[in-house]
C-alpha positions in Angstrom: -4.7 9.1 -23.7 -8.3 7.9 -24.5 -11.1 9.4 -22.8 -14.1 7.2 -21.8 -18.0 8.1 -22.0 -18.5 8.2 -18.3 -16.5 11.2 -17.9 -13.5 13.3 -20.1 -11.3 13.3 -17.3 -11.2 9.2 -16.7 -8.7 7.6 -19.0 -7.7 4.0 -19.9 -4.9 3.0 -17.2 -2.6 1.5 -19.9 -2.7 5.0 -21.7 -1.0 6.3 -18.5 2.1 4.7 -20.0 2.3 6.7 -22.9 2.0 10.1 -21.5 4.9 12.4 -20.4 5.3 14.2 -17.2 3.8 17.5 -18.5 0.7 15.7 -19.6 0.5 13.5 -16.5 0.5 16.9 -14.4 -2.2 18.3 -16.7 -4.3 14.9 -16.0 -3.7 15.3 -12.1 -4.9 19.1 -12.2 -8.1 18.0 -14.3 -8.8 14.8 -11.7 -8.3 16.9 -8.4 -8.5 20.4 -9.1 -5.1 21.2 -8.1 -1.6 21.4 -8.7 0.6 18.3 -8.5 3.3 18.3 -6.4 5.1 15.3 -7.5 7.8 15.5 -9.9 8.6 12.1 -10.8 6.7 10.4 -14.0 6.3 7.0 -12.4 5.6 7.7 -9.0 2.7 10.2 -10.6 1.5 7.6 -13.2 1.2 4.9 -9.5 -0.8 7.8 -7.7 -2.8 8.5 -10.6 -3.8 4.9 -11.6 -4.1 4.0 -7.8 -6.9 6.8 -7.7 -8.6 6.3 -10.7 -9.2 2.3 -10.0 -10.4 3.6 -6.4 -12.8 6.0 -8.1 -14.1 2.9 -9.9 -14.0 0.0 -7.5 -13.8 2.0 -4.2 -11.1 3.1 -2.1 -8.9 1.8 0.8 -11.2 -0.3 3.7 -11.4 1.4 6.9 -9.3 -1.2 8.4 -6.6 -0.4 6.2 -7.1 3.6 6.5 -6.4 2.9 10.4 -3.5 0.9 9.7 -2.2 3.3 7.4 -2.8 6.0 10.2 -1.0 3.8 12.7 2.0 3.9 10.3 1.5 7.6 9.6 1.6 8.1 13.6 5.3 7.6 13.4 5.9 9.8 10.1 9.0 11.9 10.3 8.6 15.9 11.1 9.9 16.8 7.4 6.7 15.1 6.2 4.6 17.0 8.5 5.9 20.2 7.7 5.8 19.7 4.2 2.1 19.2 4.7 1.9 22.5 6.4 3.8 24.3 3.7 1.1 22.9 1.3 -2.0 24.1 3.2 -0.2 27.5 3.9 -0.1 27.6 0.0 -3.6 27.3 -0.7 -4.4 29.7 2.1 -5.9 27.1 4.8 -4.9 28.3 8.3 -3.1 26.2 10.2 -5.5 26.2 13.2 -7.9 25.2 10.9 -6.4 22.0 9.8 -7.3 18.9 11.5 -4.6 16.2 12.4 -5.5 12.8 13.6 -3.6 10.5 16.0 -4.5 6.7 16.4 -4.4 6.3 20.1 -2.2 9.0 21.2 -1.3 7.3 24.5 -0.2 3.9 22.8 3.5 2.5 22.9 4.5 2.6 19.8 6.6 -0.7 20.5 3.3 -2.6 20.9 0.7 -3.8 18.3 -3.1 -2.5 18.4 -5.2 -4.0 20.5 -6.8 -7.3 19.6 -3.3 -8.5 18.2 -1.9 -11.6 19.3 1.9 -11.9 20.7 3.5 -15.5 20.0 6.6 -16.7 21.8 8.2 -20.2 21.9 9.8 -20.7 25.1 11.2 -24.2 26.2 8.9 -26.6 23.8 5.6 -24.5 24.0 4.2 -21.5 22.3 3.1 -19.0 24.6 0.1 -16.7 23.2 -0.5 -13.4 24.9 -3.6 -10.8 23.1 -3.0 -7.4 23.6 -6.3 -5.6 25.0 -6.7 -1.7 25.1 -5.1 -1.6 28.5 -3.1 -4.4 29.6 -2.8 -7.8 28.0 -4.3 -11.4 28.3 -2.3 -14.7 28.8 -3.5 -18.2 30.1 -7.4 -16.3 30.3 -5.9 -13.8 32.9 -5.3 -10.3 32.5 -1.7 -8.5 33.4 -1.4 -5.1 33.2 2.3 -5.5 31.6 4.6 -8.2 29.2 7.0 -7.9 32.1 4.9 -9.3 34.5 3.8 -12.0 32.4 7.0 -13.0 31.3 7.8 -13.4 34.8 5.0 -15.6 35.4 6.6 -17.5 32.5 10.4 -17.7 33.4 10.2 -17.2 37.3 12.8 -14.6 36.9 12.2 -10.5 36.1 12.2 -10.2 32.4 11.8 -6.6 30.3 8.5 -7.6 28.8 9.3 -6.0 25.3 12.6 -7.9 25.2 11.3 -11.4 26.0 8.5 -11.2 23.4 10.7 -9.6 20.9 9.3 -5.8 20.9 12.5 -3.9 21.6 16.1 -4.7 20.7 19.0 -5.2 23.6 21.3 -2.9 23.3 24.3 -4.4 22.2 26.9 -1.7 23.6 28.7 -2.7 26.7 28.5 -0.5 29.8 
């Protein structure tokens, strides 16, 4: 482990490869003031390297953080249970812990507002902009993708299926 002049806890990233799990856990404790829950040396190396680089060069931009929150919204329950257990071990009451949610009423099948949906239909490219409340197609606002699909095809369609945002149920009735 090679310490720099700036801090005793800063380590040359190349030196992480030479540390075993016990030394990595010690470094984690020195850097973050808490024990590591990671039991894999490879994973802990990556975690430490990322945090060390983020401290030196800056972390994620806000847009990436928001994207990560969007992904986390769909996280499995076991992940949240693990977080609650970690909070309890640290003595943090669960009613004092904040949980963030991105767009709680947002349909998980839709991309975030501002995204563009593209569909090739009968030799033309259909572009639909996702808005906070509805959609924009052909410089007009629509309340649903189904209304846009019907406008385009002349027949009733499930808008999510038409734009490829939902998978068809392949089980015959």
